[in-house]
N, C-alpha and C positions, 0 to 999 in steps of 0.2 A: 649093547651101547647105552643102556639105561643103569644107573647106579642109585641103590636107595642108601640113604644114611639116616638112621635112626636108632635111638636107645629105647628099646622096650621096657616098660616099667615092671619091676618084680612084685610090686604090691599092687592092691587094688588103687584105682584112681578115684580120689574123692570127687566131690561135685564141686563145679567150679574152677577145677584144674585142667591143664591140658597137656598134650604131647605133640612135638613137632617133628615132622619128618620132612626130609629133604631128597628131592628126586633129581638127579642130575642126568642130562641128556648130552652125549657125546657122538653127533654122526661122523661116521667114517666113510659113507657112500651117499651120492645124491638120489636118495629114494626114502620113501615115507614108511615109517614103523610104526608097529602097533603092539602093545602088551598090556598087562593088567597088574595091578597091585591089590593084594589079599589082605583085608584088615579083618581080624577074629576079635569080636567085642563079645565075651562071656560065651553063650551058646550062639551067637549069631555071627554069620561069615559075610563081609561086604566085599565086592569085587569092584575095584576102581580102575576105569580104563586109562592107559597111558598112551598117548599119541606123540610121535616124532615126526613132524612135519617139515620138509625143507622150505625155505624162503622162496617165493615166486611173485612175479607180477601179473596183474589181472587188468588188461587194457580193453576198454570198451570205446566206441566212437559211434556217432549218430550216422544212420544209414541213408539220410537224404537231406540235401541243402536246397530250400526252396526259395526262390527269389520273387515268385509271384510274377505280376504285372509290371513291365518297365517302360519307361518311355525311350525310343530311339534318339536320344539327343547327345549321342558321343560321350556320355558321361561313364565314370567308372563307378559301378554299384557294389559295395562290399557287403559280405555275410561271413558271419563266424561259426565254425564248427568245433565241438569240444571233443579232446580225446582225454578220458578219464582213466585213472588207475586206481583200482581198490585193492591191490595186492600190497605186499610188504617190502617189496623192493622196486627199484626204478625199471621202466620198461622203454624201449625203443620202439618207434614208429617209422614207417617210410611210405611215402606217397609217391605213386607213378602215374602220369596222365598223358595220353597221347590222343586226345580227340580232336574234333574240327574245330570247336570254338575255342578261341584263346581264353585260357582262364590263369590268372596269376595266383598261384598258391604259395603261400608263405606262412611257416617253413615247409618244405617238402620232407624233412626228416628231423628226429628230435628226440629227447629223452622226456619222460613224464616221471615225476618223483612220486612216491607212494603216497596214497591217501590224497593225490591231488588232479588237477586237471589241466590241459593246456589248450589254448585257443590257435585255431588253424584259420587264418585268413584267406578268403576266396573271392577274388575280384572277377567282375564280369564287364567287360565294354559293350555299351549299348549304342553301337554304332550302326549295326545292320538288324533290321527287323526279322523277326522269325522266331521258332519255338526251340528252346534250350533243354536238351535232354542228353547228358553226357555221364560217362561214368568214369570215377578215378578209382584205382586199386589202392588199398591202404594194407601194408603189411605190419601187423601187430604181433609183438614178441609173444611168444607161446600160444597164439592164437590163430596165426595163419593169414590169409588173405582175406579181405573185407571189400565189399563193392559199396561205395558210396555215390549216390546217384545226385546229380546238380540239374535242377528244373527250374525252368523259368520260360517267360513269354516276353519278348520284346515287340512291342506295337508302334505304329505311328501315333504322333500326336495330331488330332484331327480337329479341325475347326470346321465348323458347319453354319451356314445361314438358313434358318427355318422360317417358313411363313407363320404367321400369327394364327391365321384361320385354319389352314389346311396341316400345318405341322411336319410339311415336307420339305425337302432340299429346295432353296430357292436360289435362281441363277439371275433373275433380272426384275428390276422394280421400273414399272411405267407410271410415271406421274401424270401423263397427259398433257392436254393443252392449259397453259397458265397465261395470265396477263404479267407482263414484265412489272416488277415490283412488287408483285404478290408471292405467297408461299403457300406449299402443301407439304404436309407431312405422311409419311409411311411408318409403321411399325413393323420391326422384324425382330425374330430370335437370334441371339448368337449363342451356339452349342459347343461345349466343350466335350467331345467324345472321346476322353482318355482318363487314365486313373490318376493324374497327377494335376495339381494347380497350374493355372496357365495366367500370365500376365499378357495383356493383348493392347494393341494400338492400332487406329484407323488411320490409313494413309490413303489420300486420294491420288490415282494415277493420272496426273494430268499429262503425261506424255507417252501414253499407252497407245499401242497401234489399234486403229478403229475408233479411237475417240475423237468426237466432234465437238466444238464449242461455237454456237452461233452461225451454224451453217444452215441453208435452206434446202433439205434434202428432197423437197417435192419439186425443185426446178431440174433443169436439164444438166446434162454433164457439163456443157461448155459454161453454164451459168454457174455451177457450183465450184468449177476449177478457177473461175474468174474471181469467184468470192473469196475462195481459199487463199487466193494470190493478194488479196486486198486486206485481209483480217490482220488485225493486230495480234503479233505473236506473244507479246508480254502480258498476257492476261491472267490475273490471279483468279483462279477457278474455285480458291477456297471460299469464296464468298458466296458462289451458287449452290454449294453443298454443304450443309451442316449435320454432324452428327452428334447426338446427345444421349449417352455419353460417348466420347471418342477415345477413351482409355479405361481401363479396369482390370479386375481379377476375377478369374473364373475359376470355381471349385471344380473337382473331379465330377463330370457328368451333370453340370450344371448349365441352365439356360439364363440368359440375360437379355432383358427387353430393351431394345435400342429404336430410337426415333430418329429417322432420316429425313431431313426437311430440303426441299428443293426450292429454290428462289431465282428464277430466270432474271437475267439483267441485259439489257440490250447494250452491246459493245459498241463502241465508235470506231472510226477508220481514222487511219492516219491522216488523211485528207478527205474533202467532201466527195461522197459518191452517190449518185442517183440509185438508191434501192430499189429495183423492181419489184422485190417481194419484202414485205415487213416481217416475215415469219423467221424465227431462228429456232433449228432444232439442236438438242444437246444429247450426247451420248458419252457418258464417263463410266469409269470404273473404280469402284471404292474396294480397297484392299484392308483386310484385317490381319495384322501380322503379330507375331510373338515379340513381345517387347524386348528390346536390347539385342535380338539376335541379328546383328548387321554385320558379323565378321565375314559372311559369304562374298561382300562386295570387295574385301581385301585379300581375296586369294591370288590375285596377280601380283600383289605386293611382295608377297612372300618368295617368288622367284623359284619355287619348284613345286608348288600345289598342283595337284592334278584334279581332274574331274571328280574323282572318287572320294576325294576330301573335302569337298564342298561343304557347307554348312547346312545342317538340317533346319532350314528356315520353315516354319509352318505358318501358312497363310490360306485365306480363301478370298476368291474375287467375287465381288456384286457388280453386275452391271446396272446403270442408273440412265434413264432416258425420259425426255420430257421435251416440250415445245414451248416457246415464248410467244406471245402475241401482243400487239400494242392496242391499246383503246383507241377505236375508230368510231367516233360520234360526229354525225352531220347535222347541220342545224339549216332549218327554212323558216325566215328569209336569209340567214346568214349570221355571222357571229357580230356583226355590227347591227344594232337595232335602234332606229329612229323613232321617238315618240313625236305625237302632235303637241303644238304649244297649248297650255292650260294655265287657268288661273288658280292662285292660291285657294285651297279647299276643294278643286276639282280633281278628276281623275282620268287617266289615259290608259288604255290597254292595247296590248299587241298579242297576237296568238303565234307561238313558235312551236314547229314540230321537230322533235329529237328522234334521230333514227340511229340504231345499233347495226353497224355495217359487218359485225363479226359474224362468221358462220359457225363457230364453236362455243363461244362463251357468253353468257347474259353480262349486263352493267348495271351495278347500283351505284345510284348518283344522289347526290344531296346538294342542292343550292345554300349558298352562304346567305346571310342576312345583309342587305345592301340599304343604306339611307336613301330614302325617297321612292324605293322600289320594292315590290313584293313578287313573289312566284307562287303560283299554285298549279299543280303540287309542288312542294318543296322539296321533296324526296321521292324515290321510287326505285322501280327496277326495271329494266328493258331487256327482253328476252332476246335471242339470237333473230338477227335480221327482221327486227321489230321497230315499230316507232311509235311515239307518244306526243300528244299535244300538251303543251304547258301556257299557261296564260301569264304574262309578265305585265304587271300594272305599275304606273308611275303616278304617285301621290305626293307631290311636293309639300314640304313643310316650311318652306321659305321661298322667296322670290330669287330668281337667277337662272343660269345656264348650267346644266349637269352633264358631265362626262364620267361616268362611274364604270369600274371593271367589275363584272359579275363573276365570282370565283365558283365553279362547279367540282365539288370534291367527288372523285370516283372511290367508291368504298371496297374494300377487299380484305383477305385474310393476310396477315404479316407475322414476322416472327418477333415475339417479345425480347428486347434485349436483356432484360433481368434475368428471363427464364428461357434459355435456348431450348427450342423444340417445342415449346407452347405458342399458339398461334392466337392472335387478338384481330378484332376488326379494327380496321385504321384506315384512312385514305392514303392511297398511295400513287395517284394521279390527278392532276388538275387541268381544267379547260377553263379558257376565260371567254367571256362574252362583254363586248363595250355597248355601254346603254347611253343614248343622248335623250335630252329633254330640257325643255325650257318652260320656266313657270314666269307668267306675267302679272302685272298689278293693276287693280282697278282704282281709278280716281274717286276719292270721297271728300266731302265737306266736313271740315271739323268744326262743331259748336261748342262755344264754351258758354257755361252758366255758373251761376253763383252757388257756392255750397253754402246753404243756410246753417248748415249745423256746426259740431265741433271741428277745430282743426286737427287732421291727424298728427301723430308724432312724426312721421316721415312724410314730407309733402314736397310740392314744388317751390320755385324761388318765393312766391307770395303765399303759399298755402291757402288759396283762396279760389282759383278757378280749376275746374275738372272737366276734362273732355269725354264727352259722348261719343259713343261709337259710330252711330250713322247721323245723328243730328237731322232728324225729320222736322224739327221746329223751324219756322220759316222766320222768327224774329232773330235779330242780331244779337250778339252777346254784349253785354255793359262793359265794354272794354275801357269806357271813359272813367271808371272809378280808379283806374290806375294814375291818373293824372293828380289824384287828390294829395298825393306825397309829394308833388311837386309844385303846389299852390299854396298860398299863405293868405288866402283870403279869409279864412276861419281861425287862422292861427291867434292866440291869445297874445296880448300885447307884450306881457313880460317874457314871453317865450320865443318872440320873433327874432331876437338877437343870440338866441343860444347856439353855440358852434360845439357840441359835443357829439360823439358818435353813436346815439341812441338809435335804436331801431323803431320802426314803425309797428305798432300794434294794431290790428284790426278789430272791428266792433264784435266779431262773432267769437272772440277768445276770450270773453270775461268769465266763462264757465271755469275756465282754466287758469285764471289770473291769481289763484291762490298760491300756484307754485310757478317759481321762475324756471323757464327752460334751461338757462345758464346763469349762475350766481354772479359773474363778472359783467354781464351786459345789461345795459339800460333799455328801456322800452318807453315810447311815447305814444300818444294818441294820434289817430290818423288826420284829424282835422285841426284841433286846438294845439296839438303838440305838447299836451301836460304830461307831466312824468307819471307813468301808470305805477300803482302800487303793487308790490310783490311781498306775499307773506312766505317767510322761510321758517319752516317747523323745526325747531332746535333737536328734537329728538330723533329726527331722522337725516337731518342735513350733515354733511362732513363739517368738521371744524377746519380752522387753518392748518394745525399740524397735521391733520389726516390728509387734507388735500396736498401739503408738500410731501409727505410720505408716500402717496401715490405718485407724483409726479417724480421722485427720485426712483421709485420702482420700475416707472416706465424708461427712465433714463439708463437703468442697469441693464435692461433686456436690449436697449438700442445698442449699447456699447458692447454687449456679447455678441450680437449678431454682426456688428461691424468687425469685431475681431475675428470672428470665423471667416467673414469675407476676405479679410486681409490675408490671413493664413493661407486661404485656398489660392488667393491670387499670386502669393509668394511660391507655393509649390507648383503652380502651373508655369511660373517664369523660370524656376529652377529645373524643371523638367524639360522645358524647351531647350533650357541652357545644354543640358546634358545631351539632348537629341542633337543639336547642331556643332557640338563642341567635339569635333572629331576630324580625323586626316582626311576621311572621305566625303562626308557632306559638308557642303560650305554654306547651307541654310539659305539657298536659293529657292525661291517658291516656284512653282511651276507655272507655266502660261504666263510668263513674264519676259517676252521677246525672244525665248529660245524656241525653235522648231525642232520637232522630233524627226530624226532621219527616217528615210524610207527603207524599210527593212524588208527583205524578201523571204520566204520559206525556205529558199535554197542557201541562205546565209547561215542557217543553223545546221550543224552536223548531227546526223541521226545517230543518237547514242542509246545504247541499251542501259535500262535503269539498273543499278546495282541491287542484287537480292537484298532484302531486308532479314536481319537476323531475329529469329524467334526469342523474343523475352521469355523469361521464367514462367510468368503468370500470363502468358498469352492462352488465350481460349479458342484460336482459330485452329482449323485442322492442318495437320502435316500434309504436304504434298511430295510426290516424287521429285518433281523439278527443284523444290527447295531445299530437299535434303542433298541431291546432287550438287546443287549450287554452293551450299555450305560445306560439302565434303571437298570440292575442287577448290574453294577459297582457302580452306585450312591446308590442303596437301600442295598448294602452290607455294607456300611458305617455305622457309629454311627448317630443316631437321633440328629440333632441339634435342640435346643429349647431356647426359649427366645433370638432371635437374635436381632441385632440392629434395632429399628423401622425406622430410616432413614438414607440414605447415609452419611457417616461422613468423610472417607478419601477421598484424591482425586482420588484414583483408583475406589473406589465404585461410586464417584459421576461421573465419566467418562462413567464408564459401564451402570451405571441406567438411563443415558441420552440417551443412543442409541435407534435407532427404530429398532426394530427386524424386520427379514423377515419372511414370512410364514414357511420356512423350520426351522428357529430357533424357532419359537412359537411351532412347532409341535414336539419339543425336549424338551419343557417344560411340565411336567405332574401335572396337578391340579385336584384332584378328591377324592372322586367319584363326577360325574357330578350331581348325585341324591344322597341325603343323606335322607334315610327312617329310622325315628325314631320308626316306628311300632307302637304298641299301647301303649300309654303312659299316665299317670295319671295326672289328673289336679292338680295344686299346687306342681307339682314335677320338679325335675331339673335332665334333660337327656342331657349327653355329647356325641358326635361322633367326630371323627377326620376328619378334611380335609386335606389331604396329599398334600405336595408341594416336586416336585423333579426337581431340576434344573441341567439337562444334558448339559448345555453349559458351555463353558470355560471363561464365564463372570459373574459377579454379576447381579442379577436381583431383583426389587423392587416391593414387592406385597403389594397393598392396597385394603382392604375390605370396601364396603359400605353397611351398614345394616340399614334399615328404621323400619322394622315391630318390634313391642315390643316384641314378643315372642323370638327374637335372640338377644337382646339387652345385654345379659350377654357374648356373644362372645367375646373373647379377646386372643392375641393381633391382633388388626385390620391392623397392617402393620409390614412388615418385609424385612429385606434384606437379600436374600439366597445367600451365596458364591457359586463359582462354584463347579459342581460336588457334590452337597449336598442335602440330604433329611431333610426335616422338617415337622411339622404339626401344624394345629391351632385347638384348641378344639372348636367345635360349640356346644353352649350351647342352649336347647330349655326350655322355662318355658311358661305355659298358665294357664290361670283360666277359659276359656270356653272349654267347651266339645265340640266335633264335629270334622270334617274332616279339616285338615289343610295343605293349600298348597300354599308355597311363594318362591320367589327366591331372591337371594341377589347377587349383582355383584361385580367384582374385577377388578382392573387394574394391568397391567405390565408395569413398568417403565412409569406410569402416561399417557400412550398412547395407550395401547391394552386392550380392555374391554373384559370380559367373565362373566359368570353366573353360578351359581349353585342352583338347584331346591331343596327344603325343603319339605319333606311329613312326616306327621304325623297324628296319629289318637288320639285324646284326649278324654279319657273316664273318667267318673266320679269315685270319690272314692266309692269303693264297697268291702263289705265282703261277702263271702259265707259260707253256713252253710253245714256242712257234710250230715244233714238230718234235715227236716222240722217237721217231728213228730217221736217222742221219746217215747218209751215204756219202762217204768221202772219196772223191776219184780224183786223179791227176789232171792236170790242165793239159791239153795236147800239145805236143811239141816239147814236155819238159824231159830232162834228162834223167836217167837213172840215179836213184839216191835222193831225188828232190823231194822235200816234204808235202803231205796231202793236207790240204786246209779247206775249211769249211765253217760257216757261222751259223750260230742258232740264237734267236732271240728271246730274252727272258722278260715277259710282260707282267704288270703290276695292275690289275684292274680294281684296286680298292683305293680307299682315300687315306691309307696309312702307309707308310714306308716299310719295306720289309727287307730282312737281311736274310742272305742266302750263303750256302757253302756247296761246292762240287765235291763229291767223294766217290772214289771208285767201288763198284758193288762188290768185287771180289778184291782183296787186298793181298791174297796168298801168292797169286801170279803176277808179276810185272806186267802192266799193260803197255802197250805202243801208243796208246792215245793220251793227249793230254788236252786239258781245258783252261783257258785263261780268259778273264780273271778266275781263280778258284774261290774267291769269295768277294762280297760286298753288298751294297744296298741298292735297292730299287725304289724310286721315289713314287709317291702315289700318282696313278694313272699316267705312268710312263714304262719305258721298257730299256734293256741293256742288252747289247752284243756280245755273246761269247763266242770266242773262236776255239774250234776244235782241230787239233793237229794229229797226224798219223805219222809216225817216223818208221818207214819201210826197213826191213831188216831179214836176213835169211830164216831166222827163227821167231820173227814178231808175229802175234796172232792179228788177223783181219778184223776181229770183232772186239768189242768192248762195252761195257755198262757203267754208267755213272748214275748217282743218286744225287739230286738237287734237294738238300736239306734247307728248309725254310723254317726260320726262327718262329715259333709258336705257331706253325703252320704244318700241312701235311707234305711229306716228300713226294717228289716226282722222279721217275726213272727215265733215262735217256739211254738208248740202244744206239751204237755207232758201229757201221760196217764201211771197210775199206774195199774198194773195187779196184783191182789191179788187172790191167789190160797188157798181154803179151803179144 
């Protein structure tokens, strides 16, 4: 089978030359051949082996597929295994698997080209925790059977609350007793005990069983039940418990420090009630949940979801308990303190005893500063069931009757609004004392004396007389000097008839006579009425132009101030006009002859307040009652269908480009998270609804990505959901292969946040069932000979797809006496059809017969018929 084609040289072969030989191989059978080629070079003999190998394929596959640790979140996890071909021709592989765990293997058979490899996709559904160790057989061409092990561990995603000091699991946090208005913080660790990243949200369970808000648990049963009947139900408990942070992301096996703050608040009643006990106890539950996993609450909306298809919501509960107490301070001699009358400059004191009536907590107090009164000590602390004496002094600074309100601040730890979770010292409560005091005046004699010195620049009307404080001198003041301005005894003869508006200058102002007090005023002496001489220094005095300029400057500012006042009055008039210029208000001022009607509390209907929607940037915590309220508000609206597939308006584009927080994602309900179609028939079309509820105040954009062929008819795959709107997407399932189906599809919110939904179905072949496999046909009593024997058999269809059938006799060689009508037809889904079996008696007619019910695309069923003849 080998052929050598060569021309041997007759002459010697010179250096640099060559001889070519061609070896041809022509195989005649599928076997490997071996030969040799002999080359003689002078005296040397060289044997060259010649091999003839048939072409073959060399397939190899990895023997293990390791998924590692996975989270039981009903998600489809994919791994790839490679089948490589190192041979020279293509090879065929086949995969068979009959394990317990459902594995989606694609493809199960195929061809691998030479010098290539092919990827085989293996999918595992992580819906049930457990250990995966399954074996699939792979038939490789020219290699035989090979075992490939699929391994993995599916674990629950566990959230744990750990104590900061002990590091152990924490079930309850006891804040102990606190005053109303104060706060106390406790730190905990939130631990992600799973191999995957986790987004979490804190939700306050305000409607949980066993929760108490503002109940005195120390009282009797009757008192507690009576208190519960009077307690206000619509209480926002998110103001009592703060959690910082209240949302976040935990890496695998990561701990996050969380601060929980308790701020007790005294809740009022719907009407006044005499509280026998001022104590209020609180028991609440804080739940840490996986963000966005809220599809479980929509299982009842799917119409067919069972308990086994509920969502795997990961959460951990933490109980919080504490007590709230009011500040109880008593004063002796009381809250109204009267002081004795005293004179200006004197002081009156009253001793007051403060007592802390609380049995659990101390009190830190601080007296505010009050005019005319002082307290010593002004601040301090009272231990529980202790008292302290303070001295209140009345030191008036003016004459009169005083009634002052003394404010006592009670100091405690409160939450910083700018930094939630951090406490700072601040007053949280105030107590008032009323202080009464009277300051009297003493009668004193005022003595006027002559100031012999210079007249001050700012003085009284005459600039002459000064009042001494007490006036111990017995002589009287020379008030008669004032009469000199009104007499003309010493007036000079030429000045007696002067009628100008000159002022009178006193004798003691001669030291200042070089400068005029005012340039435009004249001065005369007190007695002779002679015009006084005033010297004006030209270097320092204002010129006439400068004085005019100063006057214009003053007028400019006066005009500017007048303009501002006029504009302010115009705005006020315009504002009042717009206030009263409407159809409701007539501008009638109150208390002008109109009497208010007598309104009773019975006239007001008791309405429950509407739940407030959480804005996007709200820092308050989510509560279970708020979540249920917004869900009911959205689900009560009409269902929107066939919405816009993409954002079109400017508002929609702006809303759908937002990156939502974990709390906002927790308010979007997409579910159920597991859609179970149950038993479905191949070649049938089954539809389930995927509900979408947008509880936010903005638009969201939902996009669905489906890769499996069984769900390709699902539509629409994109919708823009308006705020506070409920809608649904019909999920269509079709298959042509019988068996268990598990797969998942993913969706995106605003093209950023990814989620997934698990689809489960059990596809079964088309099947028809007979009401009986053996039918005995007997005549009705009293019938004549030759009468036909009749009996019916029911053909039932237990599947959700119509099935066609045909009756055929099992043996067609001999003619049967039995007939069935109808011989062919259709049975609708979940219905049945009655078929009549007739036996025609004759001398040679057989009394037995068999028929085959041929089902289109289904398995056939045999029916045996017997005729019972009575002689």
